Each structure stands twice: as structure tokens, then as C-alpha cells.
Residue, then its C-alpha position, 0 to 999 in steps of 0.5 A: x288933573x284934566x282941566x277943561x278950558x275951551x278955546x272956542x265957543x259956540x253963539x247963535x247968530x242974531x235974528x237979524x243975521x238970519x233974516x239976511x240969508x232970506x231963509x223961511x223956516x215954515x217953508x220946510x217940513x223936516x229938519x236935519x240935526x247934526x248936533x245939540x248946538x244945532x237943536x238949541x239954536x234952531x229953537x232959539x231962533x225960532x223963538x226970536x222970530x216968534x215962529x211957532x214950530x208945527x207939531x207935523x214938523x219932522x226931525x232927522x238927527x244924526x245919533x239917537x243921543x241927538x235925537x232924544x235931545x229933541x225933547x227939551x223943545x218938542x214931544x218925542x214922537x217915533x213917527x216924526x223923529x229919526x236917527x241914525x246908528x253910527x253917527x254918520x249922516x248916510x244912516x239917515x239916507x233910507x228914512x229921507x228916501x222914504x220921505x223924499x216929498x219933504x223940504x229939509x232945513x239944515x241948520x249948520x255952523x259957520x264952518x262946516x263940511x259939504x258931506x250932507x250937501x253932496x249926499x242930498x244933491x246926489x239923490x236929488x232931495x230938496x234942501x236949504x242950508x242956513x247958518x244959524x250959529x257960529x264958532x268964535x275964539x274963547x278969549x283967555x284973560x290977562x291974568x289967567x294961568x296957562x301952565x299946562x302939560x298938554x293941549x288937545x284940540x277937536x277942530x281947526x278953530x281951537x288951533x286958530x284960537x290958541x294962535x290968536x290968543x298966544x300970538x307968541x306961543x312957544x311949544x317947548x314941552x308943551x304936548x299937542x294932541x288932535x282929534x280928526x284929520x283936519x284938526x290935525x292938519x291945522x296943527x301941522x300948518x300952524x307949525x306946531x309939534x304934533x304929539x297925539x293924533x287920534x282916532x287911530x287903529x289902537x284907539x278909536x276915541x280921544x279918551x282911549x288915546x289919551x289914557x294910552x298916551x299918558x301911560x306910555x309917557x309916564x313909563x318913559x319918565x320912570 
């Protein structure tokens, strides 16, 4: 049985914290969304700050799924919503270059990489990055059971949360799986044994990698 018990959670920063960044949302004519979290927290902060987002605002989304999620807050119009096909930010570049006069706002987490920043700098596209949400440790209750056979992490923050919640954690026979290079490195840096690393050549997704790992483990146990 797979039990989804996240080690981390995402929360919106406060309106006061946002104001301290001195970013004026309405100075921008386009927004780049990399996730549903970014969409939720962007519109939540706009509501908190009583900002009315104009209908002329354009939205550039890393995938079609993220683009469709904007319908929760705005009317979906092809002329103002753009998305990539592979999930890579580079997919959006042709559309951005067609709208190079726009000034882009990028809602980001407190933990992020510089992929978007590097690309926009390269093509002299005007933008502002602003932290709108953060990743925090999801606390475990004192009486909460922790009897898992395997732990799967999707970000370094999850590994940090494990160490925070269980500073004396002894891995023993508990298997650990990760998705992404930085998460795998975080497990190694923490001194834990890494049993499953995805994606790989055979399994491009964590679901596929887990399925193969469980099959192989069951064969060995017979």
C-alpha cells in the first residue's frame, strides 16, 4: 500500500512580506507560471492586496495542464494564454520573443533555480522575479506512526524535513527513492543510502521507476 504523507507543504507568504519586496504587480503585462502553486498564490496575493488583475494580462505557462488551471481564476483565451509542450521553460521562448515588449512577472518559491532568469537575461527580456510562496517542513505528530518500508523524495526540502522531524533517523532496511539529481544528491549528502534514483533510461517517471523497483524487490524476496 502506498501512503501519501508529504514531508513538506507549500504556503503563501503574507501580504506584508510581499510588500517588503517592493514589487508592483500592475507594472507588468504578463505572468510566467511554472506550477499550479504559482497560480494559486499569485491570485491569492492579488486578492489579499485588493489588486484587480486586468483582462489584458497575458499568461505564459510551462505546460498545458498548468495553462488550463488558470481557468480557476480567469477566462481562458488563446490570445492571452501560452504554454509549452515538454514542460521545459525553453518551449515558451518563441511566444515570449513575439511579445518582447511585455514586462514579465515571475512568481517563485523561496527555493528555486535560475533557469528562467538565465534564459530571459540572454534574450534581454524584461522581467521581475518575486517570491510568493515558500516550502516548509510538514511536522509529524509525536504519536504519529512512522513504519514505512520506503520513503520517496521529490525535492531536497523533503530530505531536510526528514532530518528535522527525525534527527536520530536510522535508515536500516528502509528504502529511499528520489526524483531528480538535486534530490538524489541531498540524500547522499545527508548520509543516507539511496536505493532508487529516477528518472533513468528505463523509467522516465517515478511511477514507472517504483513499479520496476517493487517488481525486482519482490523477485529477490521469493
